[in-house]
C-alpha positions as CSV (number, residue, x, y, z in Angstrom):
1,M,-58.8,-92.0,-28.2
2,R,-61.9,-93.6,-29.6
3,N,-61.8,-96.3,-26.9
4,L,-61.6,-93.6,-24.2
5,T,-64.5,-91.7,-25.5
6,D,-66.6,-94.9,-26.0
7,Q,-65.9,-95.8,-22.3
8,N,-66.9,-92.2,-21.3
9,M,-63.4,-91.7,-19.8
10,I,-62.9,-88.5,-21.8
11,T,-65.5,-86.2,-23.3
12,S,-64.3,-85.8,-26.9
13,L,-61.7,-86.9,-29.4
14,S,-59.8,-83.6,-28.9
15,F,-56.4,-83.4,-27.5
16,G,-53.6,-80.9,-26.9
17,Y,-50.0,-80.9,-25.9
18,T,-48.0,-78.0,-24.5
19,A,-44.3,-78.4,-24.2
20,G,-42.7,-77.2,-21.0
21,L,-40.5,-74.2,-21.0
22,N,-38.4,-72.4,-18.3
23,Q,-39.3,-74.7,-15.4
24,V,-43.0,-75.0,-16.5
25,V,-44.0,-78.6,-16.8
26,S,-45.4,-79.9,-20.1
27,S,-49.1,-80.8,-20.4
28,L,-51.0,-83.5,-22.3
29,T,-54.7,-83.0,-22.3
30,L,-57.2,-85.6,-23.6
31,G,-60.8,-84.9,-24.4
32,G,-61.1,-81.2,-23.6
33,Y,-58.8,-78.4,-22.6
34,D,-56.5,-77.5,-19.7
35,A,-58.5,-74.9,-17.7
36,S,-55.3,-73.9,-15.8
37,R,-53.8,-72.7,-19.0
38,F,-56.9,-70.9,-20.3
39,T,-56.9,-67.1,-20.1
40,L,-60.2,-65.3,-20.7
41,S,-60.0,-62.5,-23.2
42,N,-62.3,-60.2,-25.1
43,I,-60.8,-61.2,-28.5
44,S,-63.3,-61.8,-31.2
45,V,-62.5,-63.4,-34.5
46,P,-65.2,-62.8,-37.2
47,F,-65.9,-65.4,-39.8
48,A,-67.0,-64.9,-43.3
49,A,-70.8,-64.6,-43.8
50,D,-70.5,-67.4,-46.4
51,D,-70.0,-70.5,-44.2
52,S,-69.2,-72.6,-47.2
53,R,-65.8,-70.9,-47.5
54,I,-62.7,-72.7,-46.2
55,L,-61.4,-71.3,-42.9
56,T,-57.9,-69.9,-43.4
57,V,-55.4,-68.4,-41.0
58,S,-52.6,-66.0,-41.9
59,V,-49.3,-66.7,-40.0
60,Q,-47.2,-63.5,-40.2
61,S,-43.9,-65.0,-38.8
62,I,-42.4,-67.7,-36.7
63,T,-39.4,-67.1,-34.5
64,A,-37.4,-69.8,-32.7
65,S,-34.9,-68.7,-30.1
66,N,-32.2,-70.6,-28.1
67,T,-31.5,-72.9,-31.1
68,L,-28.0,-74.0,-32.3
69,Q,-28.1,-71.0,-34.6
70,R,-29.4,-68.7,-31.8
71,I,-32.6,-67.0,-33.3
72,I,-34.1,-68.1,-36.6
73,S,-37.1,-67.0,-38.5
74,P,-38.1,-70.1,-40.6
75,L,-41.2,-68.4,-42.1
76,P,-39.8,-65.0,-43.2
77,T,-42.6,-63.9,-45.6
78,G,-45.7,-65.2,-43.8
79,A,-48.2,-67.7,-45.3
80,F,-51.8,-68.7,-45.3
81,F,-52.9,-72.0,-43.9
82,L,-56.1,-73.9,-44.3
83,I,-57.8,-74.9,-41.0
84,D,-59.1,-78.4,-40.9
85,S,-60.8,-79.1,-37.6
86,S,-60.2,-82.8,-38.0
87,V,-56.4,-82.4,-38.0
88,P,-54.4,-80.7,-35.2
89,D,-51.5,-79.6,-37.4
90,L,-50.4,-76.9,-39.8
91,W,-47.9,-78.0,-42.5
92,L,-45.1,-75.6,-43.0
93,P,-43.3,-75.2,-46.3
94,M,-40.4,-77.6,-46.8
95,F,-37.8,-74.8,-46.6
96,S,-39.2,-73.8,-43.1
97,C,-38.9,-77.4,-41.9
98,Q,-35.4,-77.7,-43.2
99,L,-34.4,-74.5,-41.3
100,F,-35.9,-76.0,-38.1
101,E,-33.9,-79.2,-38.7
102,E,-30.7,-77.3,-39.1
103,A,-31.3,-75.0,-36.1
104,L,-32.4,-77.8,-33.8
105,G,-29.8,-80.3,-34.9
């Protein structure tokens, strides 16, 4: 990624992956965003006035369908996750990961 930005082949170190579903192809985007998957909305997310606070998101639930166990909810009680803009991941609790493992084989 660094080599691509250094050679001006991509505009930033950001990347995204969208898995294909129901005859929709998957997408890997390097250095920006996929404008064809962008939908303009009027949603506004306010931030705390104190910008020294750590950005946190609340995930209320996760549902996975079409698994070996049909439909599962590996995050039954919801959880708060810290947002680190340098990392493109959220780490689920171990029990949630184990439920995904079982359901997906």
